[in-house]
N, C-alpha and C positions, 0 to 999 in steps of 0.2 A: 437660297443663295443664287445669285446670277453671276456666272463667270464672264468676265469682261476681257480677259486676256487670252488671245490665241497664240501669241508668241511673246518673247521678252521685250519686243519693241513697242508693243501696243499697250496703251494705258488710257484710263478714263478718269476724269475729274468731274466733281459735282459742284456747281455754284448755287448756293442757297441764298436767294434774294430776300433780305429781312430788314431793309432800311426804311420801309414805309411807315406812315403814321397811323393808318387804319382808322381814319375819322368816321367812316360809315358804320363801324361797330360800336360807336359811342365811347364816352369817356370811362376810364376804369383806373382804379388805384394800381392795378397790375401792369399798366402801361399799354402800348399798342397791342393789337390782337394777336400777334405772333408770340407774345409773352403771357397771354392769358391761359389759365389752366382749363384743360378738358381732360376728363378721366384722371384727375389728380396731378397732372403734369402740364407744363407749358406746351402750347402747340408746337413751337419750334423744336422742342425736345423729342416729341413724337416723330416729327419729320426727320430729324437727324438720326434717331435710332433706327428708323426704317431703312434709310440709306446705308447706315453702318452694318446692318444685318444682311441686306440684300446685295450690296456692292462692297464687300469688305476690303477689296483691293483699291477702291477708288479714293482719290484725294478729295477732301471735303473743305470747301471754302465758304465761309459765312460772311455775307456783306451786310453790315449793320449801320444804323444811324450813329453819328459820332456821339450823340447823347445817351446811347443805350449800352455802354460798356458794362455798367453795374447790372442792368436788367439781364443781359446775356450771362454774366458771371453768376447771378443768382439762379437763372434757369438751368445752368449746367450743373448746379448742385444736385439736381434730380437725376443726372446721368454723369457722375464724375469720371467714368471710363472714357467719355468723349473729349474731356478737356485737353488731353495731349494729342488728340488725333485730328483736330480741325485747325484751319488757318482762318484768322479773322482780319477783315479789312473794312474800311469805312466807305460807305456809298455816297452818292451825290443827291442833288435835288430831285432828280427824276429816276424812274426805274432804269431807263436807258443808260444814264450815267453810272448807276450802281452796278449794272451788269458789266460795263466796261471796266470799272474798278476791280471787279472780281476776275475778269479775264486778264487784266494787267498783273494781278497778284500771282498768276501762274506762269508768267513769261520766263522766269528764271529756270523753271523746270517744266517745260510745256508738255502737256499730255497729247495723245493723238486725238482723243475725242473729249468733248465737254458736254455735260448735261446742265441746263439752266432751269432751275425749279423755284417755284413760289414757296416760301417757308410756310405759308398757311394752306398748303395742300398736303395734309398728313396721311391721306387715305389711298395713295397710289398703291399698286400691287405688283407682285413679281411677274405675272404674265405680261403686263404692259411693258415693264422694263426689258423683258426678254425680246419682245417685238421690236423695241427701239434698237437694242444692241445688235440683233440679227440684221436689221436694216443697215446700220452703220458698217457692220462687218461685211455686208454684201456690196458696199461701195457707195452708199448714199452719203452725200455731204451735208445734208440738212434733213432732219426727221421731226415731224410734228405729230404728236399724239392728238387725236381729235375724235369727237363723237358726232354722228349725223344729227342735224337739227330735227327734233321730233315735233315741236309745236308749230302750229300755223302762225306765219309771220304777217304782221300788218304794218303798213307804212302810215304814219299819222301826218295830218296837215297842221299848219300853224294854228288853225282854229280849234284843234283838239279832236277833230273827227278823223275817221279812217279814210285815207285817200285811195288806197288800193291794197290788195293782197299780194304778198311777195311769194313767189314760188320758192319752196324750200329744197327743191331738187338740186343736188350738188353742193348744198350748204353744210358747213361743219362748225362745231364749237371747239375752239382751240383749247388745249390743256398744256400742262407742263409735266415732266421735264422736256423742253424743246432741246434737241440734241444735234451736235454739229461736229464736223472736223474742226478741231481747235483753231488751227492756223487760218482757216477760211472765215470763221465767224469773228475772230479777233480783227482780221483785216477789214471786214465789213463794218464792224463797230467803229474802228478808228476812222475809216473813210466817212462814215455818217457824221462823226463828231467834227472832223476837219471841214466838212461842207456846211456845217451849221444845222444839220437836220437833227431835231430833238423831239419829233412828234410821233415816233414809232411806238406802238402800244405793246408790241412783243418782239421777240428776237427773230421769229420766223419772218416777220414783216421786213426786218432789216436784211435778212438773207435774200428775200424776194427782190428787194430794191437793188441789192448788189449783184443780182443775176444768178444766185445759187438756186438750183432746182430743189424744191422742198417736197419731200416724200411724206404722204399721209400714212400713218399707221393707226390701227384701232386704239383708242384711249380706254378709259375705264369709267363706267357710270358712277362709281364711288369716288372718283378723283375730283371732288368738288373743291372750289376755292372758298375758304371761310371768310366771308366779306362783311356781313352784318351780324348784329347781336344774335338774331335768331339762328344763324348758321352755327355760331358757337354753342348755343344752347342745345341744338340738335346733335352736334358732335359730342358734347359732354354726355348726353343721354345715351348715345350709341356706345360710348366707351365704358360707362359705369357698370353695365352688366358683366364686363370682363374682369372687374375687380372683385376680389373676395370680400363679402360683407364682413365688416370688422365688428362682430358682436362678441362681447367678452362677458364672462360670468365669474364673479368672485364669491368666495365663501368665507364666513367668519364664525368663530366659536368662542364663547366666553362662559365663565362660571364664577359665581361669587357665593361666599359663605353666608348663611343666615345666622343672625345673632339676636338676642333679645332687643326689642324695639317697638316702634309704634306704626310701622308701615314700610312698604317697599315702593320704589319708583321703577316702573317698567314702561318702555316706549315713551318716556317723558311724562307719564301719568302716575300720580301718587295714589297708592291703594292702601287704605288703613288695614293693619294686620298686627298680629301679636309679635311679629319678628321684623327685623330690618336686614338689609343686605350690607355686608361689610366691604368697604373699599375706600380707596384714596379720594375718589370723587363721590358722586351720589350713587355710585355702584349700579348704574342702570345697565344690567347685563345685556339687555336686548339692543340698546343703542351702541354698546361697545362692539357687539358681534357684527352689527350692520356697518359700523365704521370700518372695521377690518375688511369686510366684504367689498366695500366701495374702493378702498385703497388698493385692494388686490387687483382690480381691473386695469390699473395702469402701473403696476409694479412700484407703488409708492410706500412700501413698508407696511407697518402696522401701527396701531394706536399708541403703543409704547414708544415708538420712534418719534412721534410728534408731540405726545403729552406724557413725558416720563413720570411715573408715580413718585419718583424721588424729588420732583419739583414741587415745592410747597404752594405755588400759585394755583395748582389744580386741586388742592384739598377742598373737598365738598363741592366742587364745580358741577354745574348742570351738564350732563352728558350730551345735550343737544349741541353744545359748543363743538364737541369733537366731531359729531356727525355733519354739522354745517361746514366745518373745515375740510372734511373728506370730500363732501359734495363739491366744494369750490375747486379742490385739486383736480377732481374728475373733469369738471367743466372747463377749467383752464387748459386741460390736455386735449380738449376737443370732444369730450364725451357727452352723451345725452343719457341721463338715467331713465331707463325704460321700466324697471320693475324692482321692488324691494319686498322681500319675503322673510318673515321672522317666525321661527318656531320656538316657543317657550316650553321648557320642561320643568314642571314644578308640581308638588303635591298640594300646595296652598301658597297664596290665596287663589280663589277662583278667577280665571282670566275672562271667561265668557261674557260677563256683564260689562266688561271694559273694552272689549275688542274694537268696537266701532270708534270709541274715543281715541284709542291707541292708533288706529289707522288714520284718523283725521289728523292726529299730531304728526305722524310720519309724512302725510301729504303736505302739511304746512311747512315742516322743516326742509323737506327735499324739493318743494315746489313742483310736485307732480300730482297728477289726478288721483283721486281716492281709489279708483279701480286698479291702479298700479301698486297699491300698498296692501300687503297681506300680513295678517297676524294670526297665528294658530297656536294652540296650546295642547299639551298632553301631560299625563303623569308618567312616572317611571315605575308604576305598578308595585310600589313599596320596595323596590330593589335599589341597592346602592345608596350613595350619599343623598341623592335627590329623593329617593323613596323614603329615607329615614328623616326627611325634613331638615337636612343639614345645609342645603344650598339650593340655588336655582341656576339652571343652565339655559343657554340660548344658542340656536344655530340660525345664521342669517345667510341669505343668498341675494346678490345684487346682479342685475343685468344692465349692461351699458353698451351703447353703440357709439363707436368712434368714427368720425367722418374723415374721408380722404386718406386713409392709412391702409397699408398692406403689411403682411408679416415680414 
């Protein structure tokens, strides 16, 4: 947390500039780049949450495009605690016009200082904010976080050749939040608008033009502006390790009675036998257990909730219907089935000769590779109802990975 108040009269506001269209990042159904998700949340939410955490006393103003009301509203569902703490205003055709709109929104309750920040710079840090605040508290009217230029600079000619090498001595790459005494930068912006100047690329340039001395402070190497698609991809990769991997395991157990008959169906495979399994459907105890295991990974109840035994339409039904239904529920919830494991407990019939066929059937039903399907069998050593040949039991385990979710 950065403390910004040294007495009751001092206050800080943050203007988050988010009205751009972000064409260089390419088209996306999620909208402009500030609304695209990185690490499971929109970029703008990461930026807002960082300011809310590090500058809890600051007023937050978000300047958006008039067409983006719904996009911002949807983004804030990822951080509902912010919905009542921010002020929203519409920007103009240029960044300069948008910043002026944000400054104007604060006129009714003007702060002492204002920080103007790009919504697509979510990786600023506390030490940099402290350097800025300390500079303002020390009397600076304009503060620019910046990093020394490290690369060799070349000037190109119209023919596409290098005309000369530019000395990088004394050159800096500007970052945000560019921070100012509120009254001074508001006056400078208004003066620029009144004189028809609309070609400034950042607020420090307006301050320079208005005669305000701009103090350089050290920026942050991580404080990059997410501009192109590759930037967003790298930001997403950077944030993903901070999320807990959402790997879920579900268990299922089922048992059916053996009665006189001509065979049993296990894992979707009919095996001739002197007995049959009794049940409302085809009594495939293995698929029933696996159905429950899959449903358990997303809290979707059990097989009886979806296919009540009292419903006559399921009389004699193939149990693959139940398993396919469970798999669809899992996938609709964003899950990827990684593994399915079934243990059959029976004295007879022998499972070994049919194991590969059973695994192939599971692979087909679940649409996963054969190596992710396991079928095992054991007896109950003549103990209990299974040992006496009165029934067959099955225990199933399913592993599912859910994307973009946290507990």
